[in-house]
Each structure stands twice: as structure tokens, then as C-alpha cells.
C-alpha positions in Angstrom: 0.0 0.1 0.5 1.5 3.4 -1.1 1.2 5.9 1.8 1.5 9.7 1.1 3.2 11.9 3.3 4.1 15.5 4.1 7.5 17.1 5.7 8.7 20.0 6.7 12.4 19.5 5.7 15.0 18.6 2.9 17.4 18.3 5.6 16.0 15.8 7.4 14.9 13.8 4.1 18.8 13.7 2.8 19.9 10.1 3.0 16.3 8.5 2.1 16.0 10.4 -1.1 19.1 10.6 -2.4 18.0 7.6 -4.8 15.6 9.7 -6.7 18.0 11.9 -7.9 17.2 12.7 -11.6 20.5 14.1 -12.6 19.7 17.2 -12.1 21.9 19.5 -9.6 18.9 20.8 -8.6 17.0 17.9 -7.1 20.1 17.1 -5.8 19.0 17.1 -1.9 22.0 19.2 -1.1 20.9 22.0 -3.0 17.4 22.4 -0.9 19.4 21.5 2.4 22.2 24.9 1.5 18.7 26.4 1.0 17.5 25.6 4.5 20.7 25.4 6.0 21.7 29.0 5.1 18.2 30.6 6.2 17.6 31.9 2.5 14.7 29.5 2.8 12.4 29.1 5.8 11.2 31.7 8.4 10.6 35.1 7.4 11.0 34.5 3.8 7.8 33.4 2.7 9.3 29.8 1.6 8.5 27.1 4.0 9.7 23.8 2.8 6.6 21.2 2.4 8.1 18.4 0.4 5.7 15.4 -0.5 6.5 12.1 -0.7 5.1 8.7 -1.3 6.0 5.7 1.4 5.8 1.8 0.5 7.1 -1.2 2.9 8.8 2.0 4.8 11.1 2.6 1.8 10.3 6.6 -0.2 9.6 5.8 -3.2 8.2 9.0 -4.4 9.2 12.4 -4.1 8.1 16.2 -5.0 9.7 19.2 -4.3 7.2 21.1 -2.4 6.9 24.9 -0.6 4.1 26.8 1.4 3.6 30.1 0.0 3.1 33.4 1.6 3.8 35.6 -1.6 5.0 34.7 -5.3 8.6 36.5 -5.4 11.4 34.5 -6.5 9.1 31.6 -9.0 9.2 32.8 -12.4 5.6 32.3 -13.7 3.5 35.2 -12.6 0.3 35.0 -10.9 0.2 38.3 -9.3 -3.2 39.1 -11.2 -4.6 36.1 -9.4 -4.1 36.9 -6.2 -5.5 40.4 -6.6 -8.4 38.8 -7.7 -9.3 36.6 -5.1 -8.5 39.6 -2.6 -10.8 42.0 -4.3 -13.0 39.1 -3.6 -12.4 39.0 0.0 -11.0 35.5 -0.3 -7.0 34.6 0.8 -5.0 33.3 -2.2 -1.5 32.7 0.4 -0.3 30.7 1.8 -0.7 28.6 -1.8 1.4 25.0 -2.4 4.3 25.7 -5.1 6.3 22.5 -6.6 9.5 24.8 -7.5 13.4 25.0 -7.4 13.5 27.9 -5.4 14.2 31.2 -7.3 15.4 28.8 -10.4 13.3 28.8 -13.3 15.0 25.2 -14.3 12.8 23.3 -16.1 13.1 19.4 -14.6 11.3 16.5 -13.2 8.4 17.3 -10.7 7.7 13.6 -10.0 10.5 11.8 -8.8 9.5 8.3 -8.9 9.2 4.9 -11.2 5.6 3.7 -11.5 2.9 6.0 -12.9 0.6 4.9 -10.5 2.9 6.6 -7.6 2.8 9.6 -9.3 -0.8 9.8 -9.7 -1.1 8.9 -5.7 0.9 12.0 -5.3 -1.5 14.1 -7.5 -4.0 12.9 -5.7 -2.7 13.9 -2.3 -1.9 17.2 -3.4 -5.6 17.9 -4.6 -6.6 16.3 -0.5 -4.5 18.6 1.1 -5.7 21.8 -0.9 -9.1 21.0 0.5 -8.5 20.2 3.5 -6.2 22.9 5.0 -8.8 25.4 2.9 -5.7 26.2 0.8 -6.1 28.5 -2.3 -4.6 26.6 -5.2 -0.8 24.5 -5.8 1.2 25.3 -9.0 4.1 22.9 -10.4 6.7 25.1 -12.2 8.8 24.4 -15.1 8.0 20.4 -15.1 9.0 18.5 -18.0 6.8 17.7 -20.6 6.5 14.0 -19.6 5.1 15.2 -16.2 3.3 18.7 -17.2 1.5 16.0 -19.6 0.6 13.9 -16.8 -1.2 16.9 -14.8 -3.3 17.9 -17.8 -4.7 14.3 -17.8 -5.2 14.5 -14.1 -7.4 18.1 -15.2 -4.8 20.8 -13.4 -4.6 23.8 -15.9 -1.8 24.2 -18.3 0.3 27.5 -18.9 3.0 27.7 -21.4 6.1 30.1 -21.2 9.3 30.8 -23.5 12.6 30.6 -22.2 15.9 30.5 -24.7 18.4 27.6 -24.7 21.8 27.1 -26.5 22.6 23.9 -28.1 26.1 23.0 -28.6 25.7 21.8 -32.3 29.2 19.4 -31.8 30.9 22.6 -32.6 34.9 21.9 -31.8 35.5 25.5 -31.6 33.8 28.9 -30.6 34.9 30.0 -34.0 33.3 27.6 -35.8 29.8 28.5 -33.8 30.1 31.5 -35.3 30.7 30.4 -38.6 27.0 28.7 -37.9 25.9 32.6 -37.6 24.7 34.9 -39.7 27.2 37.5 -40.8 25.6 40.4 -38.6 25.5 38.3 -35.4 28.4 36.8 -35.9 30.1 40.3 -36.8 28.5 41.7 -33.6 30.0 39.4 -31.1 33.3 39.8 -32.4 33.3 42.9 -32.0 32.2 42.6 -28.4 34.6 40.0 -27.4 37.7 42.2 -28.8 35.9 44.9 -26.8 36.6 43.2 -23.3 40.5 42.1 -24.9 41.3 46.1 -25.9 40.3 47.1 -22.4 42.6 44.6 -21.0 40.2 42.4 -19.1 41.4 38.9 -18.7 38.7 36.3 -18.0 39.4 33.4 -15.3 37.6 29.8 -15.0 37.7 27.8 -12.1 35.6 24.5 -11.3 34.9 22.5 -8.5 38.0 22.4 -5.8 39.8 25.2 -7.5 37.3 27.1 -6.4 38.4 29.3 -3.1 36.3 30.8 -0.4 37.9 34.1 -1.1 36.0 33.7 -4.7 33.1 32.4 -3.2 33.4 36.2 -1.3 34.2 37.8 -4.4 31.1 36.7 -6.4 29.0 37.2 -3.6 29.6 40.8 -3.2 29.3 41.2 -7.3 25.8 39.3 -6.9 24.8 42.2 -4.2 25.7 44.4 -6.8 23.6 43.5 -8.9 20.4 43.3 -6.4 21.9 47.1 -5.3 21.4 48.5 -9.0 17.5 47.0 -9.0 17.3 48.6 -5.9 16.3 45.0 -4.8 17.8 42.7 -1.4 19.4 39.3 -2.4 17.2 35.8 -2.1 20.4 34.0 -1.4 22.9 34.3 1.6 26.1 34.0 1.5 26.3 30.8 3.4 24.5 29.2 1.0 27.1 29.7 -1.8 29.4 28.2 1.1 27.3 25.2 1.4 27.2 24.6 -2.3 31.0 24.8 -2.8 31.3 22.5 0.0 28.8 20.0 -0.9 28.4 20.2 -4.4 31.5 21.3 -5.2 32.3 19.4 -8.5 29.3 20.9 -9.7 29.9 24.6 -10.0 31.7 26.6 -12.4 32.7 30.1 -11.1 33.8 32.7 -14.0 36.0 35.8 -12.7 37.0 38.6 -14.8 40.4 41.1 -14.0 41.4 44.2 -15.0 45.2 45.1 -14.0 44.6 42.2 -11.6 41.8 43.1 -9.6 38.7 41.5 -10.0 35.9 43.5 -11.3 33.2 40.9 -12.0 32.0 36.9 -11.5 29.5 34.9 -12.8 28.3 31.4 -11.4 27.4 28.4 -12.9 26.1 25.2 -12.0 26.5 22.0 -13.9 24.6 18.8 -14.8 24.8 16.0 -16.7 23.9 17.6 -20.2 23.5 21.1 -19.8 25.9 24.1 -18.4 23.0 26.7 -15.8 23.9 29.9 -16.0 22.6 31.6 -12.7 24.0 34.5 -11.0 26.5 37.4 -12.0 27.5 41.1 -10.9 30.0 43.6 -11.6 31.3 45.8 -9.8 32.6 48.6 -12.9 30.5 48.8 -16.0 32.4 47.7 -19.2 30.6 47.3 -22.5 30.1 43.6 -23.2 31.3 42.6 -20.0 28.0 41.1 -18.5 27.8 39.0 -22.5 31.2 37.6 -22.1 30.8 36.3 -18.7 26.9 35.2 -18.9 27.1 33.9 -22.7 30.2 33.3 -24.2 32.3 32.0 -21.3 29.7 29.3 -21.1 29.1 28.8 -24.4 33.4 27.9 -24.8 32.9 26.0 -21.9 29.9 23.9 -23.0 32.6 23.3 -26.5 35.3 22.3 -24.5 33.8 20.1 -22.6 31.2 18.6 -24.5 28.7 19.5 -23.2 25.5 19.7 -24.9 23.2 22.5 -23.6 23.5 25.9 -21.8 20.7 28.0 -20.0 21.4 31.4 -19.6 18.7 32.1 -17.5 15.3 33.6 -17.3 13.7 36.2 -19.7 16.0 38.1 -22.4 15.2 38.5 -25.9 19.3 39.6 -26.3 20.2 36.2 -25.8 18.4 35.3 -29.8 21.4 37.6 -31.0 23.9 35.3 -29.5 23.1 32.2 -30.6 19.8 30.9 -27.9 17.2 29.1 -28.9 13.3 29.8 -27.7 12.1 26.5 -26.0 8.6 26.0 -24.7 8.5 26.3 -20.7 5.1 25.1 -18.6 3.6 25.0 -15.9 0.5 23.1 -13.7 -2.2 24.4 -11.7 -5.0 23.3 -9.2 -7.5 26.5 -8.3 -9.5 25.1 -5.0 -12.2 27.7 -6.0 -14.5 26.2 -8.6 -15.1 30.3 -9.7 -11.9 30.9 -10.0 -11.0 28.1 -11.5 -13.5 29.2 -14.6 -11.9 32.9 -14.7 -8.2 32.0 -14.4 -8.5 28.9 -17.7 -10.9 31.5 -19.2 -7.3 34.1 -19.1 -5.1 30.9 -20.0 -6.6 29.9 -22.9 -6.6 33.6 -23.9 -2.7 33.6 -23.0 -2.1 31.2 -24.9 -2.7 32.1 -28.5 -0.3 35.1 -27.5 2.0 33.5 -26.2 2.1 31.2 -29.3 2.4 34.3 -31.7 5.5 35.1 -30.0 6.9 32.3 -29.9 6.6 32.2 -33.5 7.8 35.5 -33.9 11.1 34.6 -32.4 11.3 30.9 -34.4 11.3 34.0 -37.7 14.1 35.8 -36.0 16.8 33.0 -35.9 20.6 34.5 -35.9 21.8 31.3 -37.9 22.4 31.1 -41.2 19.3 30.7 -43.4 19.9 27.1 -45.3 19.8 27.3 -49.0 
């Protein structure tokens, strides 16, 4: 018999669900544990750990990364208008439940189980929790297509979005990649990279055990500067990155820019099985093209050198098109417990879908790659 349980901490499950990891660094239990230990999530953050897991014969056989949320920040699938509508009708939208990787809009498995019956049992358990505890809704953010389709089958509302990904088409060198682009795009990238050299900026990449505490300290200073420039506060604590460096050493890539031997900018990437994920960056001085160099070109070169198939450079950003990134579909699923609001949100999503499809078609037409004759 399958038993569905909700927990209150990922750290407590560390030894029990490590076998369920599905080759994504963001589903590594150490990633969630680092968020908890650093207090980047938890009390007073609006993110409360609420993992869902399935047990059989006292063994965990299924897992959903889940959180209770008191706001909609750090999600990248926007539902503020839905929350406003609830409030206008005297209803509480928060707390809500979400399955997501905090502050990380990365597509991946959300239903970790080998048996389809276990997956369906966990979905039904979520629906029961919503009703039992009078929670407004549950949102599955950035699931892989297989999970998305199963939630659709179970009657959850589907939503579609767009992000950008670079595909390493077995390039041997960065110049070979450039040759696949149209003349204008190739020329622009060469000019941007030339500016970096002209300004006397040197780039260093450090991976795994070569990354020092001083590197993390400097990166975090740069990371905070990005938020300061946007008049905001960083989501992630410095100790979160210390924990990653300690427990996920081999998955980290730090890129550092120097001018006159003085560090001026840094970016941190996370290495997956077939994908490099560009996550965080910042600069203490502005130089034209520096963001593109650290956040795109260095990552693309790293993928080419290490035969990594994909590079995801973070959320949003049509400017990625000009750097060789291509659009791809993202998904989410939503269970709205209140019937009237479910109908209204379903109508909203249907209208939105036609606009998203038009946008996707426009992006496809703006490909940076040479036209096939």
C-alpha cells in the first residue's frame, strides 16, 4: 500500500531520497539542504519547506519538491493578478502551494517516481491537502513535458511560457559556432569580445575544488551589487553558496573577470549532466559587453570544451537570440480549489496561450543562424 506523507524539512530527508535524484543538480537534496541551512528559505522568507513523498514498505519511492508560499516572489511564473482577484473578492490566495526550485526557473522533473501509479497518488494527495487545509491553489512550475502532460491528464490547468537555450551542435571551437551564425550576428559577437580584450580584461574560469572561499566571497559581493543596482535585496545568503561549494563542489563553475589584476566581475554556473546552467552574476565596474562575455560566451566556450550539449543562461531576455540562443517552450500546471476562480483563470490562460504561441512564432522567425539554402 502506498502512503503519502508531507514533511517539514529537506535536510531530514537527505539520506532517504538521494536515490531519487534524476541527474539534475537542482534536484540534488544537497541543493535544498543548502537553502534551508543558510536560511535562504524558511521562517520570515515566505518559503516554507513542505516536501511530499510516497512510502511503501517503509521505503521512500516518490518525491515532489514542494513549498508553502506567502508571496509570489522568486518564482518566474507570474500570478500576481490572480492573487489580486482573490483579494478583491475577500478571499485569501496565500498561503499557496508550489512545486519549484526556489529562485531558479529551471525545467526539470517535478514528480520523482518510477511508477505512474505513485505519481498519480501524489497528485491526488496534493488535491486532498488543498481541500482539507483550505489552501487556495497549488502550482507546478517548470515541469518537464512528461510531468506537465500527466498533470493535464489529471485535470490541472496548463500554462505555457518561453525561455532561451543554447545548443552545442558538436562544435569543436567557438569560432566554428560563430560560423553557423548570420554575418551580422557573428560580427556583433566578435566586436563585443574584442572590446573586452581592448579594455585589458582577463577572464579566468575555476571549477570544483579549485574554487576558493575568497572566490565565493568576491562572487557574492558582485551578486549583491546586481540587486543593489535594481534597488532590491538578494534572495540567497552568502552561506548558501558556501554550502554549495562544500556539498556540490564538482557542479560549480565560477568565472572571474580581472583588470590590472584586480577582480571586477564574477558569474556562477551550475554544471548538470548534459546542461550548463548560468545562474548568478554581478560586476563592480561597468564595461560594455562584460555581461555578455561572462554570462554567455564563456559558458558557451566551456560547453564546447567539455562537450556539454546545452547551456541555459537564465530567465527571459530576447537579447539571447543574437548570441545564438534559441527559444523553447516551458510549462506550468495549476490546481485552483475555488471552482469559480478555476473557470476564470482557465479562460485567462486560454487567451494567454494564443499570445504566447504568436510570440514563439515571431522568435523562431528571428533566428540568428544562417538560412539554409
